[in-house]
PARONU-726223 format. One line per 4 residues: number of its first residue (from 0); their letters; for each residue x, y, z of N, C-alpha, C, O, CB. Coordinates in Angstrom, 2 decimals, decimal comma, padded with zeros to 5 digits. Glycine has a CB too. Example, Ala and Ser with C-alpha at 12.3 -4.5 7.8 and 13.67 -1.06 7.14 Angstrom:
2
0 = AS = 013,19 -005,69 007,80 012,30 -004,50 007,80 013,20 -003,30 007,80 014,24 -003,32 008,46 011,31 -004,47 009,05 ~ 012,85 -002,25 007,08 013,67 -001,06 007,14 012,90 000,03 007,87 013,41 001,14 008,04 014,08 -000,60 005,72
# end
This chain:
123
0 = MKTS = -011,60 021,66 -024,57 -012,14 020,43 -023,98 -011,04 019,39 -023,81 -010,94 018,76 -022,75 -013,27 019,86 -024,86 ~ -010,19 019,19 -024,86 -009,16 018,18 -024,76 -008,19 018,54 -023,69 -007,70 017,66 -022,98 -008,46 017,99 -026,08 ~ -007,85 019,86 -023,52 -006,92 020,29 -022,47 -007,48 019,93 -021,12 -006,74 019,46 -020,25 -006,64 021,81 -022,56 ~ -008,78 020,13 -020,91 -009,39 019,79 -019,66 -009,34 018,33 -019,35 -009,07 017,94 -018,22 -010,77 020,25 -019,64
4 = ILST = -009,60 017,50 -020,35 -009,58 016,07 -020,20 -008,14 015,60 -019,90 -007,92 014,79 -019,00 -010,12 015,39 -021,47 ~ -007,18 016,12 -020,65 -005,80 015,73 -020,42 -005,29 016,19 -019,05 -004,49 015,50 -018,43 -004,92 016,30 -021,52 ~ -005,76 017,35 -018,56 -005,41 017,83 -017,27 -005,92 016,89 -016,21 -005,22 016,57 -015,24 -005,95 019,21 -017,06 ~ -007,14 016,44 -016,40 -007,74 015,51 -015,45 -006,99 014,18 -015,47 -006,77 013,57 -014,43 -009,24 015,29 -015,77
8 = LLLS = -006,58 013,73 -016,70 -005,78 012,48 -016,79 -004,43 012,63 -016,05 -003,99 011,71 -015,35 -005,53 012,12 -018,29 ~ -003,80 013,78 -016,22 -002,52 014,00 -015,55 -002,67 013,97 -014,06 -001,86 013,36 -013,37 -001,93 015,32 -015,98 ~ -003,71 014,62 -013,52 -003,95 014,57 -012,09 -004,21 013,15 -011,62 -003,73 012,75 -010,56 -005,13 015,46 -011,73 ~ -004,97 012,38 -012,39 -005,20 011,00 -012,05 -003,94 010,18 -012,00 -003,75 009,36 -011,11 -006,13 010,40 -013,01
12 = ALTF = -003,06 010,43 -012,97 -001,78 009,70 -013,01 -000,90 010,03 -011,83 -000,16 009,17 -011,34 -001,04 010,01 -014,28 ~ -000,96 011,22 -011,39 -000,08 011,64 -010,29 -000,56 011,14 -008,94 000,25 011,01 -008,02 000,02 013,15 -010,26 ~ -001,84 010,85 -008,79 -002,35 010,41 -007,50 -002,07 008,93 -007,23 -001,92 008,56 -006,07 -003,83 010,67 -007,44 ~ -002,00 008,11 -008,23 -001,75 006,68 -008,08 -002,69 005,97 -007,14 -002,31 005,00 -006,49 -000,37 006,47 -007,62
16 = TVNA = -003,90 006,44 -007,08 -004,88 005,81 -006,19 -005,66 004,78 -007,01 -005,89 004,98 -008,20 -005,85 006,87 -005,55 ~ -006,05 003,71 -006,39 -006,88 002,70 -007,09 -008,30 002,87 -006,68 -008,63 002,84 -005,49 -006,40 001,25 -006,79 ~ -009,17 003,06 -007,66 -010,55 003,31 -007,42 -011,32 001,97 -007,34 -011,03 001,06 -008,11 -011,12 004,21 -008,51 ~ -012,22 001,87 -006,47 -013,01 000,63 -006,33 -013,82 000,34 -007,58 -014,23 -000,81 -007,79 -013,94 000,73 -005,13
20 = SEVD = -014,08 001,34 -008,41 -014,91 001,13 -009,61 -014,05 000,66 -010,79 -014,57 000,49 -011,89 -015,67 002,43 -009,99 ~ -012,78 000,46 -010,58 -011,94 -000,04 -011,69 -012,15 -001,51 -011,96 -012,27 -002,31 -011,03 -010,48 000,21 -011,39 ~ -012,20 -001,86 -013,20 -012,44 -003,25 -013,63 -011,35 -003,66 -014,64 -011,06 -002,90 -015,57 -013,88 -003,40 -014,27 ~ -010,76 -004,81 -014,48 -009,79 -005,31 -015,43 -010,52 -005,68 -016,71 -011,58 -006,32 -016,67 -009,02 -006,53 -014,86
24 = LTSK = -009,96 -005,27 -017,88 -010,54 -005,61 -019,16 -010,07 -007,01 -019,60 -008,94 -007,42 -019,32 -010,16 -004,55 -020,21 ~ -010,94 -007,72 -020,28 -010,60 -009,02 -020,89 -009,93 -008,76 -022,24 -009,95 -007,63 -022,75 -011,88 -009,93 -021,06 ~ -009,34 -009,77 -022,80 -008,78 -009,69 -024,14 -009,80 -009,16 -025,15 -009,50 -008,27 -025,95 -008,27 -011,04 -024,57 ~ -010,96 -009,71 -025,10 -012,03 -009,29 -026,04 -012,36 -007,83 -025,88 -012,52 -007,12 -026,87 -013,30 -010,12 -025,82
28 = EIKK = -012,45 -007,34 -024,64 -012,79 -005,95 -024,39 -011,68 -005,02 -024,82 -011,95 -003,93 -025,33 -013,10 -005,75 -022,93 ~ -010,42 -005,43 -024,62 -009,29 -004,60 -025,07 -009,29 -004,49 -026,57 -009,15 -003,39 -027,11 -007,95 -005,18 -024,59 ~ -009,45 -005,59 -027,26 -009,48 -005,59 -028,74 -010,59 -004,72 -029,26 -010,40 -003,99 -030,24 -009,64 -007,00 -029,28 ~ -011,75 -004,78 -028,65 -012,91 -004,00 -029,09 -012,63 -002,51 -028,86 -012,96 -001,69 -029,72 -014,20 -004,45 -028,33
32 = AFTG = -012,04 -002,15 -027,72 -011,77 -000,74 -027,43 -010,70 -000,16 -028,34 -010,82 000,98 -028,78 -011,35 -000,57 -025,97 ~ -009,68 -000,91 -028,63 -008,49 -000,37 -029,32 -008,53 -000,47 -030,86 -008,13 000,48 -031,54 -007,26 -001,10 -028,83 ~ -009,00 -001,61 -031,40 -008,87 -001,87 -032,83 -009,53 -000,75 -033,67 -010,73 -000,49 -033,56 -009,51 -003,23 -033,18 ~ -008,71 -000,10 -034,49 -009,19 000,94 -035,37 -009,45 002,26 -034,65 -010,01 003,18 -035,24 -010,42 000,48 -036,04
36 = NSIS = -009,05 002,36 -033,39 -009,29 003,57 -032,62 -007,99 004,21 -032,08 -006,90 003,64 -032,21 -010,22 003,25 -031,45 ~ -008,13 005,36 -031,51 -007,01 006,11 -030,94 -007,23 006,30 -029,42 -008,36 006,21 -028,93 -006,85 007,49 -031,65 ~ -006,16 006,56 -028,72 -006,24 006,95 -027,33 -005,45 008,25 -027,09 -004,46 008,52 -027,78 -005,72 005,82 -026,42 ~ -005,90 009,02 -026,14 -005,15 010,20 -025,68 -004,97 010,02 -024,18 -005,90 009,65 -023,47 -005,89 011,56 -026,03
40 = GVHY = -003,75 010,30 -023,72 -003,53 010,13 -022,31 -002,25 010,73 -021,78 -001,70 011,67 -022,37 -003,55 008,73 -022,01 ~ -001,79 010,22 -020,73 -000,58 010,68 -020,05 000,25 009,48 -019,69 -000,22 008,53 -019,07 -000,92 011,51 -018,79 ~ 001,52 009,55 -020,11 002,48 008,46 -019,84 003,75 009,07 -019,31 004,41 009,85 -020,00 002,77 007,60 -021,13 ~ 004,12 008,72 -018,06 005,27 009,35 -017,39 005,19 010,86 -017,45 006,17 011,52 -017,79 006,59 008,88 -018,03
44 = KQKT = 004,02 011,43 -017,12 003,78 012,84 -016,96 003,82 013,60 -018,31 003,94 014,83 -018,29 004,79 013,43 -016,00 ~ 003,73 012,93 -019,44 003,76 013,57 -020,71 002,45 013,21 -021,53 002,01 012,06 -021,55 005,05 013,16 -021,47 ~ 001,90 014,19 -022,17 000,72 013,91 -023,02 001,13 013,03 -024,18 002,16 013,25 -024,81 000,07 015,22 -023,56 ~ 000,30 012,02 -024,46 000,58 011,07 -025,54 -000,70 010,78 -026,33 -001,81 010,94 -025,83 001,17 009,75 -024,98
48 = VQYF = -000,51 010,35 -027,56 -001,58 009,79 -028,41 -001,08 008,50 -029,04 000,12 008,33 -029,27 -002,02 010,81 -029,52 ~ -002,03 007,60 -029,32 -001,68 006,36 -029,94 -002,83 005,85 -030,78 -003,99 005,95 -030,39 -001,28 005,34 -028,89 ~ -002,52 005,31 -031,95 -003,50 004,72 -032,83 -003,22 003,26 -033,02 -002,06 002,85 -033,14 -003,52 005,43 -034,16 ~ -004,29 002,43 -033,04 -004,20 000,99 -033,15 -004,86 000,49 -034,44 -006,09 000,40 -034,50 -004,85 000,33 -031,92
52 = SKSG = -004,10 000,17 -035,44 -004,73 -000,29 -036,71 -005,20 -001,75 -036,57 -004,77 -002,50 -035,69 -003,71 -000,15 -037,91 ~ -006,09 -002,11 -037,47 -006,61 -003,50 -037,51 -005,49 -004,48 -037,91 -005,57 -005,66 -037,58 -007,79 -003,60 -038,52 ~ -004,48 -003,98 -038,59 -003,42 -004,88 -039,07 -002,39 -005,22 -038,02 -001,55 -006,09 -038,23 -002,73 -004,27 -040,23 ~ -002,45 -004,51 -036,86 -001,46 -004,73 -035,79 -000,41 -003,62 -035,73 000,42 -003,62 -034,81 -000,77 -006,07 -036,00
56 = LTLW = -000,43 -002,70 -036,66 000,45 -001,53 -036,58 -000,06 -000,58 -035,53 -001,27 -000,40 -035,40 000,55 -000,82 -037,95 ~ 000,83 000,03 -034,77 000,40 001,08 -033,85 001,36 002,22 -033,98 002,56 002,04 -034,20 000,33 000,57 -032,39 ~ 000,81 003,43 -033,85 001,60 004,68 -033,88 001,47 005,35 -032,53 000,36 005,49 -032,01 001,12 005,65 -035,03 ~ 002,61 005,76 -031,95 002,61 006,35 -030,65 003,46 007,64 -030,68 004,53 007,67 -031,29 003,14 005,36 -029,61
60 = MKAD = 002,98 008,69 -030,00 003,71 009,95 -030,03 003,46 010,70 -028,72 002,35 010,68 -028,19 003,28 010,81 -031,26 ~ 004,46 011,35 -028,21 004,27 012,29 -027,09 004,28 013,68 -027,61 004,70 013,91 -028,75 005,35 012,13 -026,02 ~ 003,84 014,63 -026,81 003,56 015,97 -027,28 004,73 016,69 -027,97 004,49 017,46 -028,90 003,10 016,77 -026,15 ~ 005,93 016,47 -027,57 007,05 017,19 -028,17 007,76 016,41 -029,30 008,79 016,88 -029,81 008,05 017,55 -027,10
64 = DKAP = 007,25 015,28 -029,68 007,85 014,53 -030,76 007,52 015,11 -032,11 006,44 015,66 -032,30 007,41 013,12 -030,69 ~ 008,44 014,98 -033,07 008,18 015,52 -034,41 007,44 014,51 -035,29 006,74 014,88 -036,23 009,51 015,92 -035,09 ~ 007,61 013,20 -034,97 006,93 012,15 -035,72 006,64 011,00 -034,80 007,32 010,82 -033,78 007,77 011,68 -036,91 ~ 005,61 010,20 -035,15 005,25 009,10 -034,25 006,22 007,93 -034,39 006,83 007,74 -035,44 003,82 008,63 -034,53
68 = AEGQ = 006,34 007,17 -033,33 007,06 005,88 -033,32 006,09 004,81 -033,90 004,91 004,78 -033,57 007,54 005,48 -031,83 ~ 006,64 003,97 -034,73 005,83 002,85 -035,29 006,15 001,59 -034,56 007,32 001,30 -034,30 006,08 002,65 -036,80 ~ 005,15 000,83 -034,22 005,36 -000,44 -033,57 004,24 -001,40 -033,96 003,44 -001,15 -034,86 005,43 -000,26 -032,05 ~ 004,22 -002,53 -033,24 003,23 -003,57 -033,43 002,46 -003,73 -032,12 003,02 -003,51 -031,05 003,89 -004,92 -033,88
72 = WKVE = 001,20 -004,10 -032,19 000,44 -004,35 -030,99 -000,38 -005,62 -031,19 -000,70 -006,04 -032,30 -000,48 -003,14 -030,64 ~ -000,70 -006,20 -030,01 -001,55 -007,38 -029,94 -002,12 -007,48 -028,56 -001,73 -006,72 -027,67 -000,79 -008,65 -030,30 ~ -003,02 -008,41 -028,36 -003,64 -008,66 -027,05 -003,40 -010,13 -026,70 -003,70 -011,03 -027,49 -005,19 -008,32 -027,07 ~ -002,86 -010,36 -025,51 -002,60 -011,73 -025,02 -002,94 -011,79 -023,54 -002,60 -010,90 -022,76 -001,10 -012,16 -025,26
76 = NNQY = -003,63 -012,86 -023,18 -003,89 -013,16 -021,74 -004,42 -011,94 -020,98 -003,94 -011,60 -019,90 -002,59 -013,66 -021,05 ~ -005,42 -011,31 -021,58 -006,08 -010,16 -020,95 -005,15 -008,95 -020,74 -005,37 -008,15 -019,84 -006,64 -010,59 -019,61 ~ -004,13 -008,83 -021,59 -003,22 -007,70 -021,52 -002,95 -007,14 -022,94 -002,94 -007,87 -023,93 -001,90 -008,13 -020,83 ~ -002,73 -005,82 -022,99 -002,27 -005,16 -024,17 -000,79 -005,30 -024,26 -000,07 -005,07 -023,28 -002,67 -003,72 -024,19
80 = CSDF = -000,30 -005,69 -025,48 001,14 -005,89 -025,66 001,59 -005,04 -026,86 000,85 -004,88 -027,83 001,47 -007,42 -025,89 ~ 002,79 -004,50 -026,78 003,34 -003,71 -027,86 004,86 -003,95 -027,98 005,54 -004,33 -027,03 003,05 -002,21 -027,62 ~ 005,33 -003,72 -029,20 006,79 -003,84 -029,47 007,15 -002,68 -030,41 006,67 -002,61 -031,54 007,16 -005,27 -030,13 ~ 007,98 -001,79 -029,92 008,47 -000,69 -030,73 009,94 -000,86 -031,08 010,67 000,12 -031,25 008,26 000,62 -030,01
84 = GSGW = 010,38 -002,12 -031,18 011,74 -002,41 -031,60 012,65 -002,95 -030,49 013,76 -003,40 -030,77 012,34 -001,18 -032,16 ~ 012,19 -002,91 -029,27 013,06 -003,42 -028,21 012,46 -004,66 -027,51 012,90 -005,04 -026,42 013,31 -002,31 -027,19 ~ 011,49 -005,27 -028,13 010,86 -006,44 -027,55 009,48 -006,18 -027,04 009,11 -005,03 -026,78 011,68 -006,97 -026,44 ~ 008,72 -007,22 -026,91 007,33 -007,12 -026,44 007,24 -006,80 -024,98 007,95 -007,36 -024,16 006,59 -008,39 -026,71
88 = GCYK = 006,33 -005,86 -024,67 005,98 -005,58 -023,28 004,46 -005,64 -023,17 003,76 -005,20 -024,07 006,53 -004,17 -022,80 ~ 003,96 -006,19 -022,08 002,54 -006,37 -021,90 002,02 -005,67 -020,67 002,73 -005,59 -019,66 002,21 -007,84 -021,82 ~ 000,81 -005,15 -020,73 000,29 -004,35 -019,59 -001,19 -004,66 -019,38 -001,95 -004,87 -020,32 000,49 -002,81 -019,85 ~ -001,56 -004,68 -018,14 -002,97 -004,84 -017,78 -003,68 -003,52 -018,18 -003,09 -002,43 -018,11 -003,15 -005,17 -016,21
92 = VVSD = -004,95 -003,65 -018,59 -005,79 -002,48 -018,90 -006,99 -002,54 -017,99 -007,68 -003,55 -017,90 -006,23 -002,44 -020,41 ~ -007,23 -001,39 -017,28 -008,43 -001,33 -016,42 -009,27 -000,17 -016,88 -008,79 000,79 -017,48 -008,07 -001,19 -014,91 ~ -010,54 -000,28 -016,57 -011,52 000,76 -016,88 -012,12 001,33 -015,63 -012,54 000,58 -014,75 -012,62 000,22 -017,77 ~ -012,18 002,60 -015,53 -012,91 003,27 -014,44 -014,15 003,86 -015,10 -014,15 005,00 -015,57 -012,02 004,40 -013,69
96 = GAQG = -015,21 003,06 -015,13 -016,45 003,41 -015,80 -017,08 004,67 -015,23 -017,73 005,42 -015,95 -017,41 002,28 -015,71 ~ -016,90 004,90 -013,93 -017,50 006,08 -013,30 -016,94 007,37 -013,82 -017,63 008,39 -013,90 -017,32 006,03 -011,82 ~ -015,60 007,33 -014,20 -014,96 008,54 -014,72 -014,79 008,50 -016,25 -014,45 009,51 -016,87 -013,61 008,73 -014,05 ~ -015,03 007,34 -016,84 -014,81 007,22 -018,31 -013,34 007,21 -018,68 -012,97 007,61 -019,78 -015,49 008,36 -019,04
100 = IYYF = -012,50 006,76 -017,76 -011,03 006,71 -018,01 -010,55 005,28 -017,93 -011,04 004,47 -017,14 -010,25 007,59 -016,99 ~ -009,58 005,00 -018,75 -008,90 003,70 -018,73 -007,48 003,94 -018,18 -007,01 005,08 -018,13 -008,87 003,03 -020,18 ~ -006,83 002,86 -017,79 -005,46 002,93 -017,32 -004,66 001,73 -017,89 -005,15 000,60 -017,91 -005,42 002,96 -015,76 ~ -003,43 001,99 -018,34 -002,44 000,93 -018,53 -001,78 000,80 -017,18 -001,43 001,80 -016,55 -001,37 001,26 -019,69
104 = IGKD = -001,60 -000,44 -016,72 -000,94 -000,72 -015,46 000,32 -001,50 -015,73 000,26 -002,61 -016,26 -001,88 -001,48 -014,50 ~ 001,49 -000,95 -015,35 002,74 -001,64 -015,50 003,37 -001,77 -014,12 002,80 -001,36 -013,12 003,67 -000,90 -016,48 ~ 004,57 -002,35 -014,10 005,28 -002,55 -012,81 005,62 -001,22 -012,16 005,59 -001,11 -010,94 006,56 -003,37 -013,00 ~ 005,96 -000,23 -012,95 006,42 001,05 -012,41 005,57 002,24 -012,87 006,00 003,38 -012,71 007,87 001,29 -012,80
108 = FRAP = 004,40 002,02 -013,43 003,58 003,14 -013,86 002,09 002,79 -013,91 001,69 001,63 -013,93 004,04 003,62 -015,21 ~ 001,33 003,83 -013,93 -000,14 003,79 -014,08 -000,45 004,91 -015,05 -000,35 006,08 -014,66 -000,92 003,95 -012,68 ~ -000,82 004,62 -016,25 -000,98 005,62 -017,31 -002,44 005,76 -017,72 -003,00 004,84 -018,31 -000,13 005,25 -018,53 ~ -003,07 006,90 -017,40 -004,50 007,09 -017,76 -004,68 007,51 -019,19 -003,82 008,18 -019,76 -005,15 008,14 -016,86
112 = FIVQ = -005,83 007,10 -019,79 -006,11 007,49 -021,16 -007,61 007,41 -021,40 -008,34 006,78 -020,64 -005,34 006,60 -022,16 ~ -008,04 008,05 -022,48 -009,41 007,93 -022,99 -009,35 007,38 -024,38 -008,38 007,60 -025,10 -010,16 009,29 -022,96 ~ -010,39 006,66 -024,77 -010,48 006,07 -026,10 -011,27 007,01 -027,00 -012,30 007,55 -026,61 -011,15 004,66 -026,04 ~ -010,76 007,21 -028,21 -011,44 008,05 -029,20 -011,69 007,19 -030,42 -010,83 006,42 -030,82 -010,59 009,32 -029,57
116 = TGYN = -012,87 007,32 -031,02 -013,27 006,53 -032,19 -012,45 006,92 -033,38 -012,29 008,10 -033,68 -014,76 006,70 -032,50 ~ -011,92 005,91 -034,09 -011,17 006,09 -035,34 -009,81 006,68 -035,15 -009,26 006,69 -034,05 -011,93 006,94 -036,26 ~ -009,26 007,16 -036,25 -007,94 007,77 -036,27 -008,05 009,21 -035,83 -008,59 010,04 -036,55 -007,31 007,68 -037,66 ~ -007,55 009,52 -034,68 -007,59 010,83 -034,09 -006,24 011,11 -033,47 -006,07 011,02 -032,26 -008,72 010,96 -033,05
120 = FSF = -005,28 011,44 -034,32 -003,86 011,52 -033,90 -003,44 012,95 -033,74 -002,58 013,45 -034,47 -002,94 010,83 -034,92 ~ -004,06 013,64 -032,74 -003,65 015,02 -032,47 -003,77 015,25 -031,00 -004,42 014,50 -030,27 -004,51 016,04 -033,26 ~ -003,09 016,34 -030,56 -003,10 016,70 -029,16 -004,12 017,78 -028,89 -004,27 018,21 -027,75 -001,73 017,16 -028,74
# end
């Protein structure tokens, strides 16, 4: 099941199309979706997982990593922001309710993901 979902996410990332059903999330919606939960998705054509603790710690890992990267996360001005040691970067988060997929939107990428309840740090 996860393989099928991640395959769908990868195809979505490669198409770079914007769906009319996509909605920008507010700060409150981003916090509610992420706090204490995990996401699985595709970032620069690689499978990734990320966990968002209530304390602001975040763990991020791509499929071939041996250990997760530790960073900090927060929400500002209706954007998800993270710092993994090289400074804060912030990204818009949109939801495609029709497909049940979210996207991080950056200047040079569109990264699809799904939200999973709690700590679910596996591929």
